[in-house]
Every structure is written in C-alpha cells, then in structure tokens.
MITOR-204441 format. One record per residue: residue in three letters; z, x, y of N, C-alpha, C in turn. Coordinates in steps of 0.02 Angstrom, whole numbers, plus 50000, padded with zeros to 5 digits. Layout:
BEGIN
alaZXYZXYZXY ...
// end
This chain:
BEGIN
met501235502953019501435509853034501465511253108 ala501015508153145501025509053217501655506253247 leu501885500453222502495497353247503095501653231 ser503095504453169503665508553148503715514953189 ser503155518353199503165524653237503335523453310 ser503105517853339503255516453409503995514953418 thr504275511253369504995509553374505415515853369 cys505225520653325505585526853319505525530953383 phe504955530753415504865534453477505335531853532 cys505375525353537505825522353588506545524153573 his506725524153509507415525753491507585532953509 ser507135537653497507265544653513507225545953588 gln506835542053623506755543153695507385541253733 phe507675535653716508245533253755508905535053722 ser508915536353657509525538053620510065532853631 leu509875526553629510345520953640510305516253581 lys510845512553570510845507553518510435501553541 thr510075498653495509625493153512509895486553488 asp510555486053481510845479953453510785474053500 arg510715475353567510685469753614509975467753632 trp509545472953643508875471153667508355471153611 ala508545472853547508065472753492507825465753476 pro508255460553476507985453753462507445451553510 ala507555452853576507045450953624506405454853614 leu506465461253597505885465453586505495463153525 thr505855461653470505525459653408505175452853416 ser505515448153449505205441553457504575441853499 asn504585446353550503985447053593503405449953553 ile503555454953509503015457953469502735452953418 leu503185449253385502955444553333502535438953363 ser502725436753424502335431353454501625433653469 asn501555440053487500885442753501500495443953436 ile500855445753381500515446853317500245440253290 arg500625434753301500375428253277499725426353312 arg499615429153371498995427653407498455432653386 asn498555436053328498065440753300497955446753345 glu498485448953378498435454953418498715460853379 pro498425466753385498705472553351499415474153376 ala499785477653333500475479253352500505483853413 ser500025488553418500015493053476499905489253541 ser499465483953539499355479853599499975475753614 ala500315473553561500915469653572501445473753607 leu501505480153591501995484353624501835485253698 lys501185485453713500985486253783501145480153824 arg501185474253792501305468053828502045466453835 ile502475471053811503195469753818503375469453891 asn503805464753908504015463953977504445469953996 pro504215474154042504605480154059505265478554093 asp505325472754126505945470954160506515469954111 ile506345466754053506865465554003507125472153976 leu506655476653961506845483053933507245487253983 ser507035487454047507385491454096508075488754111 gln508145481954112508805478954124509285480754069 gln509065480454006509505481953950509695489353950 val509205493653964509355500853966509825502354023 arg509735499054081510175500254138510885498254124 lys510955492454088511635490254070511975495154024 arg511595497653975511885502453930512025509053965 gly511615510954011511695517354045512295517254092 ile512435511554124512995511154171513655512254135 lys513675510154071514295510954033514395518154009 his513895522254017513955529253997514455532654043 gly514895536654018515495538954053515355542654118 asn515895542954161515925546954221515395545054272 gly515235538754278514795536554331514075538254322 cys513835539854261513135541454249512745535154233 ser512135534854255511705529054243511015531454222 phe510695527554176510025529154152509515524954191 leu509035528254221508505524754258507835527554236 arg507355522854226506675524654208506655528954145 gly506945526454094506895529854029507375535554023 ser507105541754016507515547454000507825550754061 arg507685548454121507975551454181508695549354188 val509135554254202509845552854207510075554754278 ile510415550154312510675551354378511425550754375 cys511795556054390512515555954388512775555254460 gln513235550354470513525549054535514285549754528 pro514585555454545515305556254538515675551554584 lys516205548654560516595543854599516995547654652 leu516975545054715517315548254770518065548054760 gln518325542554731519045542054721519295547454674 asn518915548654620519105553854573519065560754605 leu518565561654649518495568054683519075569454729 leu519295564354768519855565154812520495566254773 gln520565562854716521165563654676521205570754647 arg520635573254622520635580054597520775585054652 arg520515583754712520615588354769521355588454789 ser521685582554790522375582254812522855585454763 his522665585854699523095588654648522855595554625 arg522415598654663522155605154642522695610554651 val522605616054617523085621554620522875626154677 ser523355627954719523205632054777523145639454756 ala523025643554806522935650654793523565654054769 ile524155651254784524785654254763525035651254698 gly524655647054666524815644554600525225638254598 leu525325634854654525715628654656525255622754672 pro525415616854647525015610954664525055609554739 ser524525606654766524495605254838525045600554860 ser525205595454819525725590754836526405594054843 gln526545598954800527185602554803527205606854866 ile526655609954883526625614054944526725609555005 ala526415603755005526485599155062527215597155072 ser527555595555017528265593655021528695599355047 ser528565605355023528955611155045528845612755119 val528205612555141528055614055211528335608655256 phe528325602455234528605596955273529345598155287 thr529725599955236530445601255244530565607555284 leu530185612855270530275619155305530125618555380 gly529575615055396529395614255466529905610255505 thr530175604955474530685600855507531315604855520 ala531525608755470532135612755478532035618455528 ala531425620955534531305626755577531355625055651 val531175618955671531185617255742531875614855766 leu532315613055720532965610355739533385615355779 pro533405621855762533815626455803533595626755876 phe532945626155890532715626455959532965620455999 tyr532945614555970533205608656004533965609256012 thr534295611955962535025612655965535235617156023 phe534905622856031535065627456086534905624356153 met534335620856158534165617856223534655612456244 val534955608856196535425603556212536125606256220 ala536335610656174537025613056174537145618456227 ala536675622956238536765628456286536115629656323 pro535925625156367535265625756400535215631856447 lys535785634156475535755639556524535945646356494 ala536055646556428536235652856396535635657456393 glu535775664056395535245669056393534855668756327 leu535205667556272534875667156207534385661256205 thr534585655656235534145649756237533525651256278 arg533605654756333533035656456375532535660956337 lys532795665656299532355670156261532005666356205 leu532375661956171532065658156116531505653756142 met531625650356197531115645656223530555649256260 gly530635655656273530095659556303529645662756251 ser529835662356187529445665356134528875660756112 thr528325663856091527755659956065527715660155989 ile528185663455956528165664055883528195657355848 pro528635652655869528655646155834527985642555832 tyr527605642955886526965639355890526435642855848 val526475649455843526005653055799526135651255726 val526775651055706526945649455637526745642355620 leu526915637655664526725630655652525975629755651 gly525625633555693524895633055694524585635655629 leu524855641055601524605643655538524745638855481 leu525345635955480525505631055428525045625055432 tyr524915622755493524465617055501523765618655477 ala523525624555493522845626455472522805626955396 tyr523325629455364523305630055291523315623155257 leu523735618655282523755611855254523105608155267 leu522815609455325522165606355340521635608655291 tyr521645615055273521175617655224521275614455156 leu521905613655135522035610655070521825603355067 ser521885599855122521745592655123521015591055139 trp520625596055156519935594755178519495592855119 thr519105587655127518625585355077517955584155111 pro517415583655072516765582155103516745575555140 asp517225571155127517225564555159517685564255220 thr517995569855240518475569755295518145567955361 ile517575570955375517235569555439517025562255443 arg516785559455388516575552455389517165547855401 leu517755549555374518345545355385518605546055457 met518535552055486518775553055554518335549655606 phe517685549655594517215546755642516805541355605 ala517145535855590516835530755546516385525955584 ser516475525155649516085520155686515395522955703 lys514965518555724514285520655742514275524655807 tyr514815524255846514865528055908515235534655897 trp515345536655835515705542855818516405542955847 leu516745537355841517445536755863517885535155803 pro518505537555803518945536055746519095528555742 glu519175526155682519375519255670519995519255626 leu520425514155637521065514055603521005513855527 pro520555509755496520525509755423520345516655393 gly519885520255426519695526755401520265531855407 ile520635531555464521195536155473521745534555423 ala521875528155411522385526255363522215528655292 lys521575528155275521365530655209521425538155204 met521275541655259521315548855258522045551255251 phe522515547755285523215549755283523565547055221 ser523215543955175523515542055111523635548055067 asn523315553655084523415559955048524045563355074 glu524485565755029525105568855049524995575155090 val524505579055072524375585355107524145583955178 thr523705579055187523475577155254524055574555296 leu524485570555266525065567955302525535573555323 ala525635578455279526065584055296525765588255353 ser525105589055353524785592755408524865589055474 ala524825582455473524935578555534525645579255559 trp526125579655513526825580455533526945587255566 ile526645592555538526705599155569526365599155638 his525815595655644525485594955709525945591755760 leu526295586455740526755583055786527345587555804 leu527615591255755528175595755770527995600955822 ala527395603855815527175608955863527075606055933 val526755600355937526625597356003527275594956035 asp527725591955995528355589556023528795595356048 leu528805600856010529205606556032528915609656095 phe528255609756100527945612456161528115608156222 ala528095601556213528265596956268529005597756286 ala529445598456236530155599356250530275605856288 arg529905611056272529975617456308529765616756381 gln529225612956393529005611856462529535608156502 ile529835603056470530365599356504530965603856516 tyr531125608056468531695612656475531585617456534 his531005620556538530865625256593530845621556660 asp530575615656662530555611856725531255609856747 gly531685608256698532375606556716532755612456744 leu532655618456715532985624356740532715626256809 gln532065625756818531765627856881531985623356939 asn532035616856927532205612056979532935609756977 asp533335612856933534035611156925534125603556913 ile533775601256861533785594156843534065593556772 glu534485588756761534755587456695534185585456648 met534115589056592533545587856548533745587356475 arg534385587756458534595587856388534445581256353 his534515575756388534365569256357533605568556345 ser533205571156392532475570856384532245575156326 val532545581156320532375585656265532555582556198 ser533125579056195533325575756132532825570556110 phe532565566756157532065561756140531415564856116 cys531255570756139530635574056120530615575856046 leu531195576356014531205578155944530845573155900 leu530955566655912530645561355872530215556655913 phe530355556055977529995551356019529745554956082 cys529285559556071529075563956125528805560356187 pro528355555356181528125551956241528685548656281 ile529185545956245529755542856280530155548256316 gly530245554056283530605559556316530255561956379 ile529595562256379529235564256439529325559156495 val529285552856479529365547556529530075547756558 ile530575548756514531275548956537531375554956584 his531075560556568531145566456612530825565156680 leu530245562056680529915560556744530325555656785 leu530615550656752531035545856788531665549256814 thr531975553556774532565557156797532405561556857 lys531845564956853531645569256909531515565256972 ala531195559556965531055555357023531695552557054 val532155550357012532785547557038533195552857074 leu533265558657044533655563957075533325566457140 ser532665566557141532315568657202532435563657258 ser532425557257243532545552157294533265552457319 val533725553957274534425554557294534525560557341 glu534205566157325534265572057368533965570857436 arg533435567157440533125565657505533555560857545 ala533935556657512534345551757548535005554657570 glu535255560157540535905562957558535945565357630 pro535455568957659535525571357728535605565657779 arg535335559757765535365554157811536075551357818 thr536495552457768537175549857770537645553957813 his537455560357830537895564657869537795563357943 
// end
C-alpha cells in the first residue's frame, strides 16, 4: 500500500506520463525490496538525477517554451523570435497591420521628396523654388513619420541589437538582424530621405549664395548623398581656383 500511494502521489504531483521513466523507477524499487528493504525506504533511495532528467525532458516538450524544473515548479521562457514576429505583425492604432503601414509610408515618403529635387534641378533660381527650400515643413513631416515607424518597430531587444559589443558600440550582425524587420527598414529609409533632402538644401543655398552650379550635386544627393556633397565641394574648389586665376591673364 505504501508503494501504491507513493506512486499515485508522484503521478498527481508532476501530471506527466510515466511511460519512459517508470521502468527505471520500478527496477530500482524492486532491487531494494529484494534486499529486504521496505518500499518506503526504497523510494527514498531512488536516484534523483534519473527522475529529474526524465521530468526535464518531458517538460521541455510542453508547448510554448515552458519547462518543468524541480517537480511542480514551472518556468515559462517566451521565444524572442516569436515575440519579434508578433510585434512586427501587430495591428496599429489606426487598425492596419504594421507591415502595410511601413509599405505605405515608404512609398509616400519617396514620392513626397521628389518635387523638391525637381524644382532645385529644373528651376533653381525661381521664386517658388526659393520658398519651397526655405520651408521647414518637409523635415517636420518626415520627422514625425520616422518617429511613428520607430515606435512601431521598437522591441525590448532593440537596444541590445544596437549596442551589441562589450564597448556599447553597434555591430554589423546586430544591425542586420534589426533591419530584417520591414517597419525598421522603412524607418531607416525615411531617416535617409530627411537627411539627404537637408544636405541637398544646404548645397542648393550655397550654390545660390556663391553663384556656383549645383544642379548635378543636388541630383546625386537624392540617392547618393555623400557623393553629392563631395562633388559639390570639388565643383566649388575648381570654380574658385579658376576665378583666382582669371585676373592674372589680363
């Protein structure tokens, strides 16, 4: 009766099937009974490592990353990949999935900056172009869109991915993993559009102020902003050297 009641207690405590670890348990008890030991003493001599290993194996298979440790204690560890996936596909405050919002903002932001580049290249000295490039509204709008996409893409693991090294510096694998999310990638694109347009505006104003050709430099700023800045600096240097050399020829 002691053996029967103890076995029932173990079954109710762990609520697991004993099809795998029951043979080892039974053989251990029977070997101790043959040595004229009571069944209760035999249960006490059970190897706890065998029991814990079997329970741990069964607990790991329990769904959604839950594991059984030390008998009835349950520790749930949600998978980070599932968390990121649920975050990327969550429904936003306006009722649309985040991925759909990211795609729409990506297209809208790209189309919104094209008129500014068109006016700077096609009519750089027109009064309308001067007013457009003197306005700060485009940067406010792009900044708000960037902040909203950043909010949608933010996860508890974002900071760890951004500063993955022990010196709190970004590392390429972590940044690549972070930008695998469509919303994060769209926010980075809006960030680039805002910075590139601001650099193009600086080149535009510098060209007007110093009477330097800047349309080719502005064009490069649309997709290759660093190259556009270098080209403008080279153009400015070449024209300045030419102007300094002209008086010597007279």
